[in-house]
N, C-alpha and C positions, 0 to 999 in steps of 0.2 A: 504492500500499499505506498503511496507517493505521500508525504506528509504537507498537512496540511498549509493552506495559506493562515498569516497571523489575523487573528480579528483587527479591523479595522476599526476605531473611535473615532466618530467627528464631533467635535466637541463648540457651540456657541461661545464665542466672545464673553457675550453676559449673563454664562450659564456662574452664577457664585459659587468659586471651588468651595466656598463652605456648605453647601448647602447641596452638590453635584454628590454623585452617591460612587461615581466611577474614578472621581478621581484620584482616588489614593493607588489604581492599580498600574498608574503612568509609569515607573520601575520595573515591569513585567518586559518578559521580553519578547512574550507570545501574544503582546497586544500592541497596537501601534496608534496614536495620538496624531490625529492632525488638527488643525483650528477651522474653523468655517468665517470664510469661504479658503474652500481649499485651493489653493493657487496650484500646486504639483499635483493633480488626482493622481494614486497606483491605477495599476489597471486589478479595475472590480469584476474583470469578465467572468472568473468563476467564484463571486461572493451572491449572498443573499442578503437582504438587509431587512433586517429585524422592525417589525412597523406594526400598528393595532388596525390594520386592515390588508386583505390579501389573503390567499391559499394559506392552510397552517402550514409550518416547520415539522418536516417530517424526515424520518428517516433514510430516504433518497437524497436529503441537504447534508447528509453527516462530513462528503471530502469538500464539502465547499467553503468559502472561507465567511463570515459573517461583519457585515458592517453594522453598527447600530451610533446611529443619531442622535447626538447626548444634547439636549434643549430643551426651553420647556415646550410645552403643547404650546404654545403661542406663537413659538418661532418655527414650528415643526413642518408647515404645511412648507415655506420655503427652502428648506432646507432639505428635505422630500424630491422637491423641484426639479432641483441640481442630481438627485441621484436616484431620477427613476427611469433608468435604464436599466439598473440592478431590482431584480424582481425581489419584491416586495412577500416576507415568510410571517402573519399573525401568531400570536401566542393567544390563544381565550380559553378561558373556562378558569382561570390563575388568578387569585386574589393580591391586591397588592397589601401594606404593612406598613409602607409610607404615606405617614398622615399630612394629604395635600389638600389645599382648597384653592380654588380657580376663582378667582373675582371675576374674569370674565367666561366665565364655563366652558374655558375648549378643554378643559380634560377629558377621554374618552374615555365611557365606561367601563373596556376592557383594556385601560392603561396599568400601566406597571412601571417602577422606577428605574431608570437606566441599569442600576446593577442587580434589581430583579429579573427585569426581562435576559439578562445575560448569561443565568445561573440559569435560568431555566432551558434555554438555548444549550446551553452547555448540558446541561441531565439530560432534558431528551436525547441529542446529539449521539449521547455516550461519551462526553466529554470529561476530564476529570474538571469536577469541581473546587479542587482545595486551593483554600485562600481565599477565595473569589470573593466573601461574606464576612471574611472576618475585620474590616473596618467598617462592617455596616451596621448600622446604629439597631435597625430593628429585623437584624436577620433573623434573632429567633422567633416574631411574631412572624416574620414571612414565613418562613418554613412550616412553623406550626399550622399553620394558615391550609396552607396549600399541603397538610401529613404526610410533606418532605422532611419531618425532622424528629 
């Protein structure tokens, strides 16, 4: 089996690092962080994009790279337009533990914190999840709410 491409996380510049659930993963060698807008876009031809809408993530995606767009739901539409060519995959039926309240009503019903989405993607694709939730404040609640821990 060929080595999987690294996970690519594109962060919106207005995303507060203190509220960002994936920021602490920036030192991992299997994850590449890029700032939005991306000036030099990597080849994402063998990637799927985690999204609120789209076909469900499945085992057929196991060898593909994961693209995660990290920003508030308010900025998600603009970010998604720039990566519309990367096939979307949804994660439905899971519960978030992240206490969020959108003043604009922009949070989708199946919205997850970025780290929750990444953890679930790795879990569903059979990838090691070690260390992904180590610095996530609501890790225990998330795992319990989804019968994962």
